[in-house]
C-alpha positions as CSV (number, residue, x, y, z in Angstrom):
1,M,76.2,61.1,110.5
2,S,77.8,57.8,111.9
3,L,76.5,54.6,110.7
4,H,77.5,50.8,111.0
5,V,79.1,49.1,108.0
6,E,76.0,47.3,107.1
7,D,73.8,50.4,107.3
8,A,76.2,52.7,105.2
9,S,76.2,49.8,102.7
10,N,72.5,49.6,102.6
11,I,72.1,53.3,102.2
12,I,74.5,53.3,99.3
13,S,73.2,50.3,97.5
14,E,69.4,51.5,97.7
15,S,70.4,55.2,96.4
16,Y,69.4,56.2,92.9
17,Y,71.8,55.5,90.1
18,G,73.9,58.7,89.6
19,T,73.7,59.7,93.2
20,H,77.0,60.9,94.6
21,T,77.9,59.8,98.0
22,L,80.8,60.9,100.3
23,V,82.1,58.2,102.9
24,V,84.5,59.2,105.4
25,Y,86.2,56.4,107.3
26,E,87.4,56.4,110.8
27,D,90.5,54.3,109.9
28,L,92.0,52.1,107.4
29,E,90.4,49.0,109.1
30,K,87.1,50.5,108.8
31,L,87.6,51.1,105.2
32,R,88.6,47.4,104.6
33,E,85.6,46.2,106.6
34,F,83.1,48.4,104.5
35,Y,84.6,47.5,101.2
36,S,84.8,43.9,101.9
37,Y,81.0,43.9,102.9
38,Y,79.9,46.0,100.2
39,V,81.7,44.0,97.4
40,K,80.3,40.6,98.7
41,K,76.9,42.2,98.9
42,K,77.0,43.4,95.4
43,D,77.7,39.8,94.0
């Protein structure tokens, strides 16, 4: 399954507590983009 950063972040944020999720990044830039978006959203 290939998702945009925003979509992947939403899916993880909306999952139940204790759910294990595996995220595979295309490259280091995508990891940075996802992490930055996810952390800002959680605040």
